[in-house]
C-alpha positions in Angstrom: 0.0 -0.1 -0.1 1.5 3.5 -0.9 2.0 6.5 1.2 -0.9 8.8 -1.2 -2.7 5.2 -1.2 -2.8 5.6 2.9 -3.4 9.7 3.2 -5.5 10.5 0.3 -8.7 9.3 1.9 -7.6 11.8 5.1 -6.5 14.6 2.9 -10.0 14.2 1.2 -11.7 14.3 5.0 -10.5 17.9 5.4 -12.6 19.5 1.8 -15.6 19.0 4.5 -16.1 22.8 5.6 -14.7 23.6 9.3 -13.5 19.8 9.7 -9.2 21.2 10.2 -10.3 23.4 12.5 -12.7 21.4 15.0 -10.5 18.1 14.6 -7.3 20.1 15.6 -9.1 22.0 18.4 -10.5 18.5 19.5 -6.8 17.6 19.3 -5.2 20.5 21.5 -8.3 19.7 24.1 -7.3 15.9 24.5 -3.3 16.7 25.7 -4.7 17.0 29.1 -6.0 13.6 29.2 -2.6 11.9 30.0 -1.0 15.0 31.1 -3.0 15.7 34.4 -3.1 12.4 35.8 1.1 12.4 35.3 1.0 15.9 36.1 -0.9 15.2 39.5 1.5 13.0 40.9 4.3 15.0 39.8 3.1 17.6 41.8 1.7 15.8 44.8 4.5 13.7 45.1 6.8 16.8 44.6 5.1 19.2 47.2 5.0 16.3 50.0 7.3 13.5 49.1 4.8 10.8 48.8 3.9 8.5 46.2 0.6 6.9 47.8 -1.2 10.3 48.4 -0.3 11.6 44.7 -1.4 8.5 42.9 -4.8 8.3 45.4 -5.2 12.0 44.8 -4.6 11.5 40.5 -6.9 8.1 41.3 -9.5 10.9 42.2 -9.4 13.2 39.1 -9.6 9.9 37.1 -12.3 8.4 38.8 -14.3 12.0 38.5 -13.8 12.4 34.5 -15.3 8.9 34.4 -18.4 9.6 36.0 -18.7 13.4 34.8 -17.9 13.0 31.3 -21.2 11.1 29.8 -23.2 13.6 31.8 -21.7 16.5 29.8 -22.1 14.8 26.8 -25.8 14.1 27.5 -26.7 17.7 28.4 -24.3 18.9 24.9 -26.7 16.3 22.8 -30.0 17.8 24.2 -28.6 21.7 24.1 -25.7 21.6 21.8 -22.0 21.6 21.8 -21.2 25.0 22.3 -23.4 26.1 25.3 -22.3 23.4 27.6 -19.0 23.4 26.5 -18.1 27.0 27.8 -19.6 26.5 30.9 -17.4 22.7 31.3 -14.2 24.6 30.3 -14.8 27.6 32.4 -15.2 25.1 35.5 -12.3 23.1 34.1 -9.9 26.2 34.3 -11.1 27.5 37.9 -11.0 24.0 39.2 -7.7 23.6 37.9 -5.8 26.8 39.1 -7.9 26.1 42.3 -6.5 23.0 42.6 -2.4 23.4 42.1 -2.8 26.3 44.3 -4.2 24.4 47.4 -1.0 21.4 46.8 1.4 24.3 46.8 0.1 26.6 50.1 0.0 23.0 51.7 -4.0 23.8 52.6 -5.7 20.8 53.9 -5.7 17.8 52.5 -9.3 17.0 52.3 -9.1 20.3 49.9 -6.5 18.6 47.3 -9.5 15.6 46.9 -12.3 18.0 46.3 -10.6 20.1 44.1 -9.0 17.3 42.2 -12.6 15.6 41.6 -14.2 18.7 40.6 -11.1 19.6 38.0 -11.7 16.2 36.8 -15.7 16.2 36.9 -15.4 19.5 34.5 -13.7 17.7 31.9 -16.1 16.9 29.1 -14.3 13.8 26.9 -13.3 16.1 23.9 -12.7 12.7 21.5 -16.5 11.8 21.4 -17.0 15.7 21.1 -15.3 15.5 17.7 -16.2 12.0 16.8 -19.8 13.5 16.8 -19.0 16.3 14.3 -17.5 13.9 11.8 -20.5 11.6 12.0 -22.2 14.7 11.7 -21.2 16.2 8.9 -19.9 12.6 6.8 -22.7 10.7 5.3 -21.0 7.9 3.5 -19.8 5.4 6.3 -16.7 4.7 4.5 -15.1 7.9 5.2 -17.0 7.6 8.8 -14.8 4.7 9.2 -11.6 6.8 8.2 -13.1 9.7 10.3 -13.1 7.6 13.1 -9.5 6.0 12.4 -7.9 9.7 12.0 -9.3 10.3 15.5 -8.0 7.0 16.9 -4.4 8.2 15.0 -4.9 11.5 17.4 -5.2 10.2 20.6 -2.1 8.0 20.1 -0.2 11.3 18.9 -1.6 12.7 22.5 -0.2 9.9 24.3 3.0 10.3 22.9 3.5 13.9 23.0 1.4 14.5 26.6 3.4 12.5 28.8 7.1 13.8 27.9 5.9 17.1 28.0 4.4 17.2 31.4 7.6 15.5 32.5 9.8 17.5 31.1 7.6 20.6 32.6 7.3 19.9 36.1 10.7 17.8 36.5 12.9 21.4 34.4 10.9 23.7 35.5 8.7 23.6 38.6 6.5 20.7 39.5 3.0 23.0 39.4 3.7 23.9 35.8 3.3 20.6 34.1 -0.2 20.4 35.4 -1.3 23.8 35.1 0.3 23.6 31.0 -1.9 20.9 30.6 -5.2 22.8 32.1 -4.4 25.6 30.0 -4.1 23.9 26.9 -7.2 21.6 27.6 -9.3 24.7 28.0 -7.8 27.2 25.3 -8.9 23.9 22.6 -11.7 23.5 24.7 -13.0 27.2 23.9 -12.0 27.3 20.7 -14.0 24.2 19.4 -17.0 25.6 21.5 -16.9 28.8 19.3 -17.2 27.0 16.2 -21.1 26.4 16.1 -21.1 25.9 12.1 -19.8 22.0 12.8 -21.6 21.4 15.7 -24.4 18.7 15.9 -27.8 20.1 15.3 -29.7 19.2 18.7 -32.2 16.2 17.6 -36.0 16.5 18.9 -36.5 13.7 21.0 -40.0 11.4 19.3 -42.0 11.2 22.8 -43.1 7.7 21.5 -39.5 6.1 20.9 -37.5 4.7 23.5 -36.1 7.0 26.7 -33.0 9.3 25.7 -31.0 7.2 28.4 -31.7 3.6 26.7 -30.9 4.8 23.4 -27.4 6.4 24.8 -27.1 2.8 26.9 -28.6 0.1 24.8 -27.1 -3.6 24.7 -24.4 -2.5 22.1 -23.0 0.4 24.6 -22.3 -2.0 27.6 -21.2 -4.6 25.4 -18.3 -2.2 24.0 -17.9 0.0 26.9 -17.2 -3.0 29.2 -15.0 -5.1 26.5 -12.9 -1.6 26.5 -12.9 -1.5 30.4 -10.2 -4.6 30.1 -8.6 -2.9 26.9 -7.9 0.3 28.8 -7.1 -2.2 31.7 -4.1 -3.8 29.4 -3.3 0.6 28.6 -2.7 1.2 32.6 -0.8 -1.9 33.2 1.3 -1.5 29.9 2.3 1.7 31.7 3.8 0.6 35.3 4.6 -2.8 33.9 7.2 -1.2 31.3 8.6 1.3 33.5 9.3 -1.4 36.3 11.2 -3.5 33.8 13.0 -1.1 32.7 13.9 0.1 35.9 15.0 -3.9 36.5 16.7 -3.8 33.8 19.0 -0.6 34.1 18.1 1.3 31.9 15.5 3.9 33.2 15.1 6.0 30.4 14.0 2.9 27.4 10.7 3.5 28.8 10.1 5.9 26.9 10.9 4.6 24.0 9.1 1.2 24.4 6.2 2.6 24.8 6.2 5.2 22.2 7.0 1.9 20.0 3.5 0.1 21.8 1.8 3.3 20.5 3.4 3.9 17.0 2.5 0.1 16.6 -1.5 1.6 17.1 -0.6 4.8 14.7 0.6 3.2 12.0 -2.8 0.4 12.2 -5.0 3.0 12.5 -3.9 4.5 9.6 -4.1 1.3 7.7 -7.4 0.5 9.1 -9.2 3.7 8.3 -8.5 3.0 4.8 -8.8 -0.8 4.2 -11.7 -2.2 2.6 -12.6 -5.2 4.9 -15.5 -7.1 4.1 -18.1 -8.2 6.5 -20.6 -6.2 8.9 -19.8 -3.4 11.8 -20.4 -6.4 14.4 -17.9 -8.8 12.6 -14.9 -6.2 12.3 -15.2 -5.0 15.7 -15.1 -9.1 17.4 -12.3 -9.9 14.8 -10.4 -7.2 15.8 -10.9 -7.6 19.4 -9.9 -11.5 18.9 -6.5 -10.0 17.6 -6.1 -7.9 20.5 -6.4 -10.5 22.8 -4.1 -12.4 21.0 -1.3 -10.4 20.3 -1.1 -9.4 23.2 -0.4 -13.2 24.5 2.9 -12.2 23.5 4.0 -10.3 26.3 4.7 -13.7 28.3 7.8 -14.0 26.7 9.1 -10.6 27.4 12.1 -11.3 29.1 14.7 -8.7 27.7 14.5 -5.0 25.9 14.7 -6.3 22.7 11.7 -8.5 23.0 9.5 -6.1 24.8 9.9 -3.3 21.4 9.4 -6.1 19.6 6.4 -7.6 21.6 4.7 -4.3 21.8 5.1 -3.1 18.3 3.0 -6.2 17.3 0.7 -5.8 20.0 0.0 -2.5 19.5 -0.7 -2.9 15.4 -4.4 -4.3 17.2 -5.3 -1.2 19.3 -6.6 1.5 16.7 -8.2 -1.6 14.5 -10.4 -2.6 17.9 -11.0 0.9 19.2 -12.1 2.4 15.6 -14.5 -0.8 14.9 -16.2 -0.4 18.5 -16.8 3.2 18.4 -18.2 3.4 15.0 -20.7 0.1 15.9 -21.6 2.4 18.2 -22.1 5.4 15.9 -24.1 2.7 14.2 -27.2 1.7 16.9 -27.9 5.1 18.8 -30.1 7.4 17.4 -28.3 11.3 16.4 -30.2 13.0 19.8 -28.1 10.5 21.9 -24.4 9.7 19.7 -22.6 12.2 22.3 -23.3 10.7 25.5 -23.3 7.1 23.7 -19.6 8.0 22.5 -18.6 9.1 25.7 -20.0 5.7 27.9 -17.4 4.1 25.5 -14.6 5.7 26.4 -15.3 5.9 30.1 -15.0 2.0 30.5 -11.2 2.9 28.8 -10.2 5.6 31.2 -11.8 3.5 34.5 -9.8 0.7 33.0 -6.9 2.2 33.2 -7.1 3.4 36.5 -7.5 -0.2 37.4 -4.9 -1.5 35.2 -2.3 1.1 36.9 -3.2 0.0 40.5 -2.9 -3.9 39.5 0.1 -3.6 37.5 1.7 -1.6 40.5 0.9 -4.5 42.9 2.0 -7.0 40.4 5.2 -5.5 40.2 5.9 -5.3 43.7 4.5 -8.7 44.3 5.7 -10.8 41.6 8.4 -8.6 39.9 8.5 -6.8 37.1 9.1 -9.3 34.2 6.4 -11.4 35.9 4.1 -8.4 35.7 3.4 -8.6 31.6 0.7 -11.4 32.9 -1.8 -8.3 34.0 -1.6 -6.9 30.3 -2.1 -10.3 29.3 -4.8 -11.5 31.0 -6.6 -8.5 30.8 -5.9 -8.6 26.5 -7.5 -12.0 26.6 -10.8 -10.8 29.1 -11.1 -7.9 26.4 -11.2 -10.5 23.7 -13.8 -12.7 25.8 -16.3 -10.1 26.8 -16.4 -9.0 22.9 -17.5 -12.8 22.3 -19.8 -13.1 25.2 -21.5 -10.5 24.1 -21.8 -11.3 20.5 -25.4 -12.7 20.7 -26.6 -9.3 22.1 -24.7 -7.3 19.5 -26.5 -9.2 16.7 -30.1 -8.6 18.1 -29.8 -5.1 17.0 -32.5 -2.5 16.8 -34.2 -2.2 13.8 -34.0 1.9 13.8 -30.4 2.0 14.0 -29.6 -0.8 11.5 -25.6 -1.5 11.1 -24.5 -0.7 7.7 -22.0 -3.1 6.0 -18.7 -1.7 4.3 -19.3 0.4 1.3 -23.4 -0.3 1.3 -26.5 1.9 2.2 -28.3 1.8 5.7 -31.1 -0.7 5.5 -32.8 1.2 7.7 -36.3 -0.4 8.6 -39.0 2.9 9.0 -42.6 3.5 10.6 -45.3 3.2 8.0 -46.8 6.6 8.1 -50.4 7.1 9.7 
């Protein structure tokens, strides 16, 4: 596949008016996702010397984000992205600055947790907002797959750029600077996105004769994908911790950044290819197939015993990340009404976020009790669990709602509409 074949479909996406602006604004607004958790750890540990306290504060921030972001998305589905996003970003900026202030001023410990929770709860899931805009702008399902693949690549770039940036700022300048930079970048990107009213999805009127909006956003497909993504998130969180522990045990801690970058690079390459590949079958079969591949590829981690094997196994495992994320989000997009799309996408990524938190904790325990090499069992087993959960949910996925039937590759939507009158 030539570079021109790979990149031309992505270039054509930006022929959509305003797409370049909302996609780039969404990238800037997503930079805090990996920056704030690590930034909170560096800030609190730098001020107190306690990594236990730092981890607890960081976990509070992540947990509150997971719970609150779907609620922001639901409000945006009902009232529009721009209006709600302005309020969210204002609260995000104020609470983030207040959190840094009380930590630096050595305020009461309870206030650290309260403000960390408020900061996390103020952050909507920006990736879901951008994907909803692509879904609104693109009628062709093939182009929507390409757009979702592009956003998966953007997510990988965020996780490649964010952690080194916050680490350099916190260690070379001052601990508060890393966290504050993430807050400011998130607010700038969020306000920029909020101002782009022309490309935000139209608010859809709710038909009182159809299922309630809450059920539309939490139907069986959303639940199956979100639960599967919980296990996928465990893999992500565990890999960060285990790779750091393994490279430290090998005496080359700086090698961790390279190993995690190679892992992300595998996903980036696969995401670009998957976005333009002509894959047969339904969205359901693609999601199940990519989930199984994700589970199988991660089993290579059992064999990690050297840095060379870590790089090779990490790259191969990384190749399966973007496909399982794109296929799952595409499936969800095909199964919910436009009036609940942003919320539905947020619930799926909430599963990922909760998984990352659980994976980090489980991997940390495993490194301490089993050793770093044996701790690769955590991401390997979690990946197998993700495949199992997807397959277990297959019967539910195949019982699709008639009004939101999925679209095979290159085909037209097969939508049943109620008879008039």
